[in-house]
N, C-alpha and C positions, 0 to 999 in steps of 0.2 A: 911109166914114170912121170910123164907129164900130168896124168890124172892124179897121181899121188902128190905132186907138187902142187896142183890145183886145190887138192883136199887140204893140204897142209896151209895153203894161203887162206882158205875159208876158215880154218880153225884158229889162225893167228889172231890175237886181239888187235882191233883197229886202234890206230893212233888218234890222239885228240883232234888233230886237223882233219883226218879222214871222217871221224864220227861227226864233226861239225858240218863238213861239206855235204856228208850224206843226209843230214837232218834238214838241210835247207831245201825246201821244194823248188823246183825249176818253174819260173814264171816268165811268160813272155811279156817283157816290158815294152810299152809302146815307144815308138821312135819319135823324139821331139826335135823339131827344127830350132836350133839355137838362134837363128835369126828372128824368130818370132818372140823371143823373151826380151822384155823392155829392159834397158840398162838400169842398173842400180843407182838410185839418187845419191848424189855426193853427201857425205856427212856434213853437218854444220861445222862452221869454223870454231876452232877451239873445243870441239867436242872430244878430242883426243886427250884434253887435259882436264883435270877435275875442276868443277865450278867453285869459284870463291864465294863463300857465304857473305862476306862483307859487301862485295861488289853486287851481289844479287839483292841485298838489302838496300843498298844505296840506289839501285835502279827502281826498285819498288817505291821507295821514298820520292824519287824524282817523278815517277808516274802519278803517284798520289797528290803531289804538290801541283803538278800540271792540271789534274782534274779539279782540284779545289780552286785554282786560279780561273779555271773556265767557268766553274759555277759562280764564283764571285763576280766576274765580268758580266755573266748573263744576268745575275741578279741585279747589278748595277744599271745595266741597260733597261731592264724592266722597271726599275724604280725611276730612272730618268724619264722614261716614256710616260709613266703615270703621273710624275710630277709636271711634265709638260702639259698633259691633258688638263690637269687641275689648274695649272697657270693660265691655260687658254680659256678656261671657264670662269675662274674667279679673278684672274689678274694678279695673283700672288704666288710667290715662290714658296711652296710648302715647306721644304727642308730648312732654307734660311729662316722662314717664319718660326719654325719649331725651335731651332737652335737659339735665335735671338730671344724668344719668349722664355725658354728655360734659363738663360743667363740672367735676364731682367728678374725673372721670378725667384731665382736663387739669392739674388742681392737683397730683394725686397724680404724674403722669408728669414734670412739670416739677421737682418736688422731688427725685425720684429720679434724674433724668438729670444735672442740672446740680450741685447741691450736696446731698448726701445728708443732711447735718445738718439741712436745712430740714424733712425729714420728721419729725424729732423733735417740734417744736411742733405739727405737724398731727396726729401720733398722740396726743399729749397732749390736745389739744382734742377729738378724737374720743372718747377715754376719758372725759373729763369729761362731755361731753354724753351719752354712752352710760349712764353711771352715773345721771345726773339722769333720763334717759328711762325707764330700767328701774326706778328707785326710784319714780317717779311712777306707773307702770303697776301695780307691786306694791302700792303705797299705795291706789290705786283699787280693788284687788281685795281690800282688807281686811288687808293685812300692814302691820307696823310697821317702816319703814326709817328709819334715822337718816342724813339726806343729808350733813350736816357731816363727821362721821367717815368715811363712805364716800368722799367726795371726797379728804379728807386722806390716807387710806391709798392710795387709787387713784392719786393723783399720785406718792407715793413709790414704788409698786410699778412704775409705768410708767417713771419715770426710772431706777430701778435696772436695768432691762432694758438701757439703752444705756451708762450711766456706770459701772456696778458690774461686778465679775468675773461671769462666767456662773454660777457656783455660788451667788452671793448673791441671785439673784433667787428662788430657792427658800426661802431663809431669810426674804426680804422677803414672799413669799407667806404663810408661816406666821404672821409677825407681823402682817400686815395682817388675816387672818382672825380671829386671835385678838382683835385690837384692836376690830374692828366687832362681834364677837359678845359680848365682855365689856361693851362700851358699851351694846348693846341690853339685856342682862340687868340691868345696873345702872339704866338708864332705866326698865325696867319695874318694878323694885323701888321706885323712888322714886314712880312714878305711882300704884301702888296702886289700879287701877281695876277689880279683880276679873277680869283676864283669865285664861283657863284655862291649865293647864299645857301643854296640847297646843298652844295658840296661840302661847304664849311660846317653846316649843321651835321650832315652825316658823319664827317670825320670826328666831330666831337662826341657823337653818340657812340661811334665804333670804338673810340679811345676809352670810354667808360666801359663798354661791353668787355674789352680785353681784361680789365681789372676784375670784373665780376667772374668771368669764365675761368680764368686760369688761377691767379693768386688767391682770390677769395675761396673758391671751392678747394683749393690745396690747403689753405688755412683752416677750413672746417674739418679736414682729415686730420690735421694737427691738434685741433680742439678735441676731437674724439680721442686721439692718441693720449692726450694729457689726462684724461679720466682714469680712474682706478680700473685696471684691467682693460683699458681702452685699446691696448695693442692688439688684443684678441678680436675685438670688434673690427679694427681696421683690416686685419688678416682676413676675417670672415666676409666682409662686404666686398673686399677685392676678389677673394676666391669665388664668391657668387656671381660677380660681374664677369670674371674670366670663364666660369663654367657656363654662363648664359651665352657669351660669344661663341664658345666652343660647340655647345649643342646646337646653336643656330647654324654654325658654319657646316658642321657634319650633316645635319638633317637636310639643310638646304642642298648641299652637294649631292646627297644620295637620292633625295626624293623631291626636290623643289621643282614645281611646275607652275605654281600660281603666284604672280608677283604681289608683293604686299604693297609697295608704293612705287610704281613704276616710274612716276615723274620725278621722285626725289632719289630713290636708290633702286635701279632696275633689277639688281641681283638678289635683292632681299625677297624672300618668299614666305607664304604662310606656313608651309611645311617647316621651314627654318624656324619660324616663330614658335611653332608647336615644340620642335627639339629644344629651344631655349627655355620654354616653360618647364618642360620635364627636368632639364639639367639644373635650372635654378632652384626649383622646389626641392629636388633631391639633395642638392648641396646645402640649401638652407636648413633643411631637417637634420642632416648629418652634423652640421657644424653647430647648430643650436644644442643638440644633445651632447655631443662629445667635446666641444670646445668651449661653448658659452654656458653650459649648464642650464639650459632653458628647455621647457617642455617642447614636444614636437610641433604643437600647433603654433608656437611662437616662431618656430623655424619655417613654417608654411608662409607666415605673414612676412617674415624678413625675406624669404626667397622671392615672393611676388612683388614686394616693393622694390627690391634692387632690380628685379627683371624689367619693371615698368620704366624706371628712370633710365636704366642702361639702354633699352631700346629707344626711348625717346631721345636720349642724348646721342645715340648713334644716328638716328634719322636727322636730328637737328644739325649735326655737323655736316652730314651728307648734303643737306639743304644749303648750308653756308658755302660748301665747296662747289656745289653746282652753281650758285649764284656767282662765285668768283671765277668759274670757268676752269677749275683744276680737279685733278683726280685724287692727289694726296697733298697734305699740307707740305710735305718735304720728302726727301729720300734718305733720311738719317738712318732709318732702322731698315736694314735689308730684309725684304719679304714682308714688311709691314707698311712701309711708307714713312709717315712722320710720326713724331712722339705723340702728337694730339690725335693721330689716326688710332692710336692704341689707348689713349685716355679718354676718348669720347663717351665711352660707357661708364668709366670709373669715376670721373670728376663729378658728374651730376648725382651719382649714388651716394655721395658724402652727406647730402642733406637728409635722405630717409634713414641712413645708418645712424647719424647723430640723434635723429628724433626717436628711433626705436630704441636706442641705448637708455634714454631717460624714461621711455614708456614701458619697456620690458624689464627693466632691472628689478622692479619689486617681485617678479616671478622668478628671479634667478635662484637656483638652489645651490646649496653648498656641495662642493666636490666630495 
């Protein structure tokens, strides 16, 4: 009976559990020591909750802002270091010099482009400030300069350049020089301070020089301005003088090794002069073609003429400052020094600019 029961069990269909258990092979699993399993690291804080997209975006923006501020800080530090190196080599604050130059150039450009008469009060203010600056520097060096007559004669001389006939400015120059020289001699006679004849004569000559250097040359610029299309010639010769200074500064800073005039201006080099030549001639050609409607060869002549007078004017003022024992005429213009320190190349350039206006006008072409 037991055999029959066994046969019946074998013929009975298997249940689902019995079939699944019977299909699973018996495998000897290795014994694992639970102590050797490292503990599971804790979940990050807040991982149990869904991430807020707005908070994630704010976090990304904060990180991006922090990186941007870091880059700006590093760039500012590099710029400050470069500026300090340039300042140590040239004695000028490059950033302040650029900002002041751009502001001054914008005022000059606006007056010449829109209403050229607006340049007259600007030139008059420059002349008065230049007289005051030069008189103060000369007085500090021991010279006797009478400021009030200098300003009176200078204002008359500048205004004569624009409102009087061209020939009258030479008469005005003679009158202005005689006026300030006689004033100085009379003032010395009245003071009776025992000043030597040599010093008195030097004071008189220097008084006349102030009128020639500042108001007369400014009046020549206004004489050029008063001509037909003269505002473009004023703009052109100023631009060439600035280009010459900029080319000399950049080339001298990058390549300057051979001093040009070590006893007068030790920091000027022949490499800087070469850069000034390239910049002045290029500016002259471009301005002649596109602004003055002149042929290219006239631009070369214009550029070379302004280059020579700008360079000589720069060296002449350096010699005057060295003789007075000063580095700058004043500290009115941050990064530049004094007003005349920026006009030393522009004021002498008024003479060739006016001369070339009358010489080259016959070659001027219609636009």
